[in-house]
N, C-alpha and C positions, 0 to 999 in steps of 0.2 A: 636455385639456378641463377647463373650469372646473366646480366643484361649486357649483350654485346652491342657496341655502337656500329652503325652502318658505315662500311668503308666507302670512300669517295673514289670512283673509278672513271677516268677519262677513257672513252672508247671511240674508235672510228665509227662515224655516223652511218656508214654503209652496212653495219651489222644491225639489222633489225629496226633501225630508227628512220632511215630515209633511203629512197632510191637515188643515191647520189654518186654511185660508182661511175667511172669514166664511160662505161657503156650504158648507163642509165638504169641499172638494176640495183635492187637491195639484196644483200647477201643473208640468207637464213643462217642463224648461228644458234645451235642448240644450247651451248654453254652460256651464252649471253642471256638467252630466254630463261634458263633455269636460275641464273644468278640475279636477275633483275629484282625479285622481291627482297633480296638481302643486302643490296648495295644501292648507293645513289650514283647513277650514271650521268656523266657529262659527255654527250656525244658531240663530235666535231669532225668536219671534213675540211682539212686545210686547203685542198685544191679549190673547193667551192668558195671558201672564205677569201681567197686571193682573186676571185673574180672569174674563174674558169666555169663554163656552163656545164649542163648535164643534158645529153651526153656531151663529151668533149674529146678533142684529139689528144692522143697520148702525150705524156711528157716523159723526159728521160733525165737521169742524173749523168752528167758529163764530168769527167775529170780532166782539167786542162792545166798543165804545169803545177800539179799538186793542189789546185783549187777546184772545189766542187761547184758545179753550176746546174741549174734546173732549166732545161730547154724544151720547148715545144717544137719538134722538127718541122711540122707542116706549116707553121706560121713564122718560125724563126724567133719567137719571143723568148727572151731570157727572163726567167721568173724567180731567180735566186733571192734577190733583194726583197721582193714582196713576200716570199715564203719565210725567210728568216725574220723579217719584221713582224709578220703575223704571228709566227711561233713565239717570239719573245714577248709580244704584247699579250697573247692569249695565256701563256704560261705564267706571266707575272700577274695576271688578273685573278688567278686561282687562289682561293683562300688556303685550302689544304687539300692534298691529294695523297691517297694511299696506294694507287696503282693505275696502270695503263693496259688496255687491250687494244693493240693496233693491227692494221691490215698488213699481212706479210707481203713481201715483194713489191710493195707500193713505193714509187719514187719519192713520195712525201712521208709515208708512215712506216715503211719497212724498217724493222729494228736492226737487222744485220744481214738482210738478204735482198736488198734493193739492187738491181743490176746497175752497174756503173759502166758507161761506154766511153770510148776514146774521143768520140765526136758525135754530133747529131745525126750524121749520115750513116755511120757504121752500125749495122745491126748486130754485131758480135760484141758482147760485153767483155770487159777486161778483168773484172772482179765483181765482188758483191760487198755491200756495206750498208750503213744506215741511210734512209731517206732524209731529206733536209729537215722536215718537221721532227722526225724521230731523233735526229742528231741533237737538236736542242733539248728534247725531252731527256735524253741520256745525260746531257751536260747538267741540266738543272735539277734532275731528280735521280741521282745515281743510286740511292738507297731504297727506292720504293719497288714494289712488285711490278715489273714490266715484262709483258709477253706479247706475242702475236698469236693469232687464232690457229695457225698451223701447229705451232709447238704445243698449244694447249690441248691438242688431241692426244698427246702422250700422258698417260695416267700419272707418272711420277712428276713430270713437270707441272701438270695441273694441280696436283696435291701440294707441291712446294709453293706454287703461286698463291693458292688459297690460304695456306698457313701464314705465309708472309703478309698477305693482304689483311687478314683479320687481326693478326698480331700488331701490325702497324696502326690499324684503326684503334685498337685498345690502347696502344702507347700514346696516340694523339690525345685520347681522353685523359690519360695520366698526366701528360704535359699540361693540359688545360687546368687540371686540379692543382698542380704545382705544390704538392705536399710530399714529404718524405714517406709518410704512411702509404700513400697511393703507389709510390715508386717501389717500395719494399714488397707490397702486395703483388704488384705486377711482376716483379722479378721472381717471387715465390711461385706464382701461378705458371710462369713460363720457363722455369729453371731447366727442364729437360730439353726444351727447344734450344735454349742457349748452349747447353752442354753438347748437343748433337752437332 
């Protein structure tokens, strides 16, 4: 039987790790619970990391003249620079990552469904897109397994995520071995995945 390396997964801290959501709750997540024995989780809450408290006033992604901003409407704080700085520093500090499980619809962690508003006062979104932290994740890690908890409820998406996650973890091990034999063996073991 093969020995599979543990994938490294960055996850939103509000899933099972800390009551750090904007409303002060922790989100139960069955998938994260079941996956925990098989992966190494690195939990993070970008909003707490940039100094926002728990609970905290909501923040919004605003698009102004093609530029994305992160605004806290009640205080008028503009938090984009802090969020981008944290994201770049955090992501650059990671040794290796095989996947991300991020909070859907979050203005920081939403992968593709964070609401984007025309200004801080208007409660009607103009579109959806990535949150500011997730934007940097997608830039720096375009090839890794990245999903949000909402999409992982879909069986096919979850299966694809797990296949990609564990395959990337095995490939990381092959890269560290740095031998032709290990690469050939990896290709042979995964040829049907590659062909599909």
